[in-house]
C-alpha positions, 0 to 999 in steps of 0.5 A, a space after each residue: 842768224 837771229 838764233 846765233 845772236 839770241 844765244 850769244 845774249 843768253 850766254 854772254 861772251 866767254 873768253 880766257 885771260 890775257 897771257 903776259 904782254 912781254 918777258 922782262 929781257 925784252 922790255 929791258 932791250 926795248 927800253 934800251 933801244 927806245 932811249 938810243 933811238 931818242 938820243 941819236 935820232 930825236 925819238 924815231 929811227 927809220 929803216 929801209 929793208 933791202 932784200 939783195 938775193 935772200 931765201 926770205 928766211 931773214 925777211 920772215 924775222 924782220 917782219 916779226 919785229 912788228 908783231 904785236 909780240 915784238 912791237 918795235 914801233 912802240 920803241 921809235 924804230 919804223 920801216 920806211 918805203 924809200 931810202 930817202 927817208 931812212 936812217 938804217 939799211 937792213 940788207 939781207 942775203 948774199 948780193 946777187 950781181 942782178 942786185 949790185 947795182 941796186 944796192 949801190 944805188 939804194 946805199 947813195 940814195 940813203 941820206 948821211 949819216 947812214 948806218 948799214 947792217 948785214 942781216 944772217 950768215 948770207 949777208 955777212 959771208 955770202 953763205 953757201 952762194 958766195 963762190 957763185 958766178 952769179 953772186 957778189 958774196 957778202 954785203 960788205 963786198 958791195 957797200 960798207 957795213 956797220 954791223 953783222 947779225 949772224 944766224 940763219 936766220 937770226 932771231 927777232 931779239 937778236 935783230 933788235 940787239 944788232 940794231 943797238 950795236 949799229 947805232 953805237 950802243 954796245 951790249 953782249 949778244 945773247 942767245 934767246 
């Protein structure tokens, strides 16, 4: 151990320079999101994510919103553990029969005014599972939906744009 510490002391710390923090497009959409959240939600938008029966592809992209590259929390958007603290529900997957009642209860537990986004192709239309006996299909078949984010799975940037659309800020969808 002392030998390693001695080597570190002789050589010093060698690191690479940091890459650029973010792209201009991400910065622009983030600023727009922060402005909309500040105006409509007094600076903090609380999101409750609900998996209604998905393959977890959309969940991976939603969790990427919290990584250092996207860092959605710096724009005033936070994920919460309870629908009672949420302003927006982010619902993924086709609604399975087992999750149908739970989704309705989650929707009713969310205080008004509330927004609902159906995430992914399965959430929008039920995907290939919509014709199954074990599936209720799209999220809109069970609860009212304000916006749909298409994709299988949608990219984190598309999720940010979908959140902007759902809270009332219209912007053209651009692929990344």
